[in-house]
N, C-alpha and C positions, 0 to 999 in steps of 0.2 A: 421394429421398435427394439432398442437395446435395453439393457439393465439400468443405465444411466437415465434413460427417458422415463422410468417408471415412477410416479410420484411416491414420496416416502414420508411418512410422518415426522414429527420433531423427534430427533434422536435423545438419549439420555445424556445430559450434560455430564462431563468429567467432574470428578470432585474437586473443590477449590481448597488450597491450602492458604495460610495465612499470607497476605501480600499479593494474592493473585485475584485475578477477575475473569469472569466466565463470558464468553462471546454470546452465550444465550441470554446474558442480562443486558446485553446491548439493544438499543431500540431499532425499530423499523417504523416509519422512516429513519435513516440514519442521522446522526448528529456529528458536529465537529467540536472537538475539545482541545483547548491551547495545551501544549507540552513543552516543558522546560528540560526534557531528558536531552542529554548530550547524544546527537546523531553524527556519525561518520559514515561516509561512503568511499570505498576504495574501487577503482577501476583502472586495469592495465597496471597495477602497482603503485598507482598514485592516488593521494586522497584527493577527491575532486569537489567534496562538500564536507563541511563541519558546521553544526549549529546548535544552539541551545533554545532556539525559538521555531517550533513546528506546529503543526495541527493534525491532530489524529482523528480520522473519520472511523466512527464506530457504527457497525450495523450488525444486526442479529446473525449469527453464525459465521462471521467473518472475523479474522484477526485484525487489528488495527492497520488502516493504510495511512502513512505519514505523509504529509505534505509539507515540503521544505521550502524556504524562501529562495527564490531565484538567485538573490544577491549573495547567497551562501555558497553557490557554485563557483568553481574555479573558471575564470573567463575561458571560453572557447569549449567548455565541456558540454554545453547543451546546444544541439544543432537542430533548427526546424527540419521538418520532414514531412511528407505527405500523408494524408489520412487522419481519420478522427473517428470519434464514436459519441454515443449520446448516452448520458444517464437520466434516468427520469427525475432523479432528485436534484443533481448538480448542473445539468445542462449539457452543452456541446463541448467535447474535449478535443484537442489537438495533440498530436504526438511529437516527440523529440528523440533524435538520435543522441546516445551519450558516448563522449569521447573522453578517454583517460590513458595515459601512457601512450602506447602505440595501438590500443584496442578500441573499437567502435562497436558499440552495442546498439543494433538498429531498433528503433521504435520501443525503447527500453523506458521511456517515461512519458507522463502526460500532463496535461494542465488544462485549465478551464480559463479561456480569455476573458469570459463574461458569464461567471457562475451565476446560478440562479440566486435570489436575495437570501435565501436561508443559509447559502454557503458562500456569501460574499467574501468572507475572511480568506478563502482559498485564491482570491485573485492574487497574482505574482507569487505563486507557489506550485511546486512541482512534486509529483509522486513518481516513484521509480519502481520497476520490477526488481526485487532483492536478487532474484535467481540469475538476472542478467549482469550483475556486478560481480566483482571479485568477492566481495562482502560488504555487509552494512552492520553497523554497530549501533546499539542503543545502550546508553550508559555502561558502555564497554563490553557488553554482551553480544555476540555473533548472532544475527537474525536468522531463522529458518523461513524460507518463502513459503507462502501460503500454497498448498497444493493446487495443481491446475494452471494451465497455461494462461487463463484469462485473467485470474485474480492477482491483486497487487497487495494483499496484507502481509505484514511482518509479524511472525511469530517469535515470542520470547518466553523466557520462565515465568513471566508475570501474568500470562494469559493462557486460558485452557479452553478446549473445544469440547467435542470434536469440531472441525473447521469445514466449512464448505470448500469443495474443491476436491475432497477424497472421493473415490469411486463410490457410486450409489448416492452422492448428495445432490444430485441435479434437481430434484423436487424440494429441497428444503427451503 
């Protein structure tokens, strides 16, 4: 057993400044909330997505995961690939490779072809691992990827943690 495997209690949430929200106020099970923030995604030096209509999935201890409309992606930038995963809340996910410029980011995106009823709004929407893109912007601010290779949350100055994915957070 490693230190990552040892269950730990809820950490002390970071202080919230005006205009911020804490991931420790997000619910479990998670919820999806509509967002009109401007989202821009760049890969291989090319803008592959720009939208002002997305969904933020909010879950205790996680920064928001943004689900972007497939129609907002540049044609040819999303490529079906093998593999999938299962979320107890949203259902079965399929993975996508993401292509921009001359760069291919393998398994860098996922979507729910038939999301569970509580997450039906995510149909025809795609989430991305920000760490695998050149960069992602939310209202002009560069996103910091959620720590840990498994998680897809996007950290901006409007959200505070601590965030699941840091060492020792396995039991959160």
